[in-house]
C-alpha positions as CSV (number, residue, x, y, z in Angstrom):
1,M,100.0,147.3,67.6
2,N,99.5,150.7,69.1
3,L,96.1,152.1,70.0
4,T,96.0,154.6,67.1
5,R,96.6,151.9,64.6
6,F,93.9,149.7,66.3
7,H,91.3,152.5,66.0
8,A,92.3,153.1,62.4
9,T,91.8,149.4,61.6
10,M,88.5,149.4,63.4
11,R,87.3,152.5,61.5
12,S,88.2,150.8,58.2
13,F,85.7,148.1,59.1
14,G,83.1,150.6,60.2
15,L,83.4,149.8,63.9
16,G,85.6,152.6,65.2
17,Q,83.0,155.2,66.3
18,G,80.8,152.6,68.0
19,L,83.7,151.2,70.0
20,R,84.9,154.6,71.1
21,S,81.4,155.7,72.2
22,V,80.9,152.4,74.2
23,S,84.3,152.8,75.9
24,R,83.4,156.4,76.9
25,T,80.0,155.4,78.2
26,F,81.2,152.7,80.5
27,R,84.4,154.4,81.6
28,G,84.0,155.3,85.3
29,R,80.3,154.2,85.5
30,G,79.2,152.1,88.5
31,F,76.0,150.5,89.4
32,T,73.0,152.7,90.2
33,L,71.2,152.5,93.6
34,V,68.2,150.9,91.9
35,E,70.3,148.2,90.3
36,L,71.9,147.4,93.6
37,M,68.5,147.3,95.4
38,I,67.1,144.9,92.8
39,V,70.1,142.5,93.2
40,V,69.8,142.7,97.0
41,S,66.0,142.0,96.9
42,I,66.6,139.0,94.6
43,L,69.2,137.6,96.9
44,G,66.8,138.1,99.8
45,I,64.1,136.2,98.1
46,M,66.5,133.4,97.3
47,A,67.7,133.3,100.9
48,S,64.1,133.2,102.2
49,I,63.3,130.2,100.0
50,A,66.5,128.3,101.1
51,A,66.4,129.0,104.8
52,P,63.4,126.8,105.7
53,K,64.7,124.0,103.6
54,F,68.1,124.2,105.4
55,A,66.4,124.0,108.8
56,G,64.4,121.0,107.7
57,M,67.6,119.3,106.5
58,V,69.3,119.9,109.9
59,R,66.3,118.2,111.7
60,K,66.5,115.3,109.2
61,A,70.2,114.9,109.9
62,Q,69.6,114.8,113.6
63,E,66.9,112.2,113.1
64,G,69.2,110.2,110.9
65,A,71.9,110.3,113.6
66,V,69.4,109.1,116.3
67,K,68.2,106.3,114.1
68,G,71.8,105.3,113.4
69,N,72.5,105.2,117.1
70,L,69.3,103.3,117.8
71,G,70.4,100.7,115.1
72,M,73.8,100.4,116.7
73,L,72.2,99.8,120.2
74,R,69.8,97.2,118.7
75,S,72.7,95.4,117.0
76,A,74.7,95.4,120.2
77,L,71.7,93.9,122.0
78,R,71.3,91.2,119.3
79,I,74.9,90.2,119.6
80,Y,74.6,90.1,123.4
81,Y,71.5,88.0,123.1
82,A,73.3,85.5,120.8
83,D,76.4,85.4,122.9
84,N,74.3,84.7,126.1
85,Q,72.2,81.8,124.7
86,G,69.0,83.9,124.3
87,I,69.2,86.0,127.4
88,S,68.8,89.8,127.1
89,P,70.2,92.2,129.7
90,T,67.7,92.7,132.6
91,C,67.3,95.8,134.7
92,V,65.0,97.3,137.4
93,L,62.3,99.9,137.0
94,A,64.0,103.3,136.8
95,A,66.7,105.2,135.1
96,D,69.2,102.3,135.2
97,S,71.8,103.1,132.6
98,V,74.5,101.6,134.8
99,V,73.2,98.0,134.5
100,F,72.5,98.4,130.8
101,A,75.9,99.9,130.1
102,A,77.6,97.3,132.3
103,S,76.0,94.5,130.2
104,L,77.1,96.0,126.9
105,Q,80.3,97.9,127.6
106,P,83.1,97.6,126.6
107,R,82.5,94.3,124.6
108,Y,79.5,95.3,122.6
109,I,79.5,99.1,122.5
110,G,82.1,101.8,123.5
111,N,79.6,104.1,125.2
112,V,75.9,104.5,125.2
113,P,75.3,107.3,122.6
114,E,73.4,110.4,123.3
115,V,69.9,111.0,121.9
116,K,70.4,114.3,120.0
117,S,66.9,114.9,118.6
118,G,67.0,118.7,118.9
119,L,63.7,118.4,120.8
120,H,65.2,117.6,124.3
121,P,68.6,118.2,125.9
122,N,71.1,115.6,124.7
123,I,71.1,112.7,127.1
124,D,72.7,109.2,127.1
125,N,70.4,107.8,129.8
126,V,68.7,104.4,129.4
127,Y,65.4,104.3,131.2
128,C,64.3,100.8,132.1
129,D,60.6,100.1,132.3
130,I,57.9,97.7,131.3
131,E,55.9,99.7,128.8
132,M,56.5,103.0,126.9
133,A,53.2,104.8,126.9
134,P,52.7,108.1,124.9
135,G,52.7,111.1,127.2
136,S,54.5,109.2,129.9
137,I,57.3,110.4,132.1
138,H,59.8,108.8,129.8
139,D,59.6,111.7,127.3
140,G,63.0,113.2,126.9
141,Q,64.7,110.6,129.1
142,G,67.1,109.4,126.4
143,W,66.7,105.7,125.5
144,Y,63.9,103.5,126.7
145,Y,64.8,99.8,127.3
146,D,62.2,97.1,128.1
147,G,64.3,94.8,130.3
148,V,62.2,94.2,133.4
149,L,59.9,91.3,132.7
150,P,61.3,88.5,130.6
151,E,57.8,87.2,129.8
152,D,56.9,90.6,128.2
153,S,56.6,90.4,124.4
154,N,58.8,93.5,124.0
155,F,61.5,92.3,126.4
156,G,64.9,93.2,125.2
157,G,63.7,96.0,122.9
158,I,65.1,99.5,122.9
159,W,63.4,102.7,121.6
160,V,63.9,106.5,121.6
161,A,62.2,107.9,124.7
162,C,60.4,110.8,123.0
163,D,56.7,111.3,122.4
164,H,57.2,113.8,119.6
165,T,57.0,113.1,115.9
166,D,59.7,113.2,113.2
167,V,59.5,115.2,110.0
168,K,57.4,112.5,108.4
169,G,54.9,112.5,111.2
170,S,55.9,109.2,112.8
171,F,56.3,109.0,116.6
172,W,59.9,108.6,117.7
173,T,58.8,105.6,119.9
174,S,57.7,103.8,116.7
175,Y,61.3,103.3,115.5
């Protein structure tokens, strides 16, 4: 069907003039500056709503990774404890990752994972001490392991050495 016959058919139904005027109106017409500015402002508003939520999701993902690594270390310590007839690894006061890692590697864990909280530099250090106190020198030291005094009630426990709070307001040391 050629274009002339199409227009004749459309005119017979009373639609020809409207169709021709619409095609002339939109032929070569683009968006006006106002329309483009409205679209850009709507996109800007949507981006400003989504950006803070995205940042919060990144922090939650980092926290989830740290909690997963902490769970892995605790599992490795439990297996070590069971394999050694109720004895947990011991270490001296100080940043003593070598003793801790030597007790667990390579049989129980491949490597001591890094603490990637986003609040401190990433570090895989294990700090051995008796008690983790808020505001202490342990903040940002990686992992905190209570392996000095076997008679201590927390002996054999491991925590994140960070005095900050997570997105829910819980202290990292409470995990």
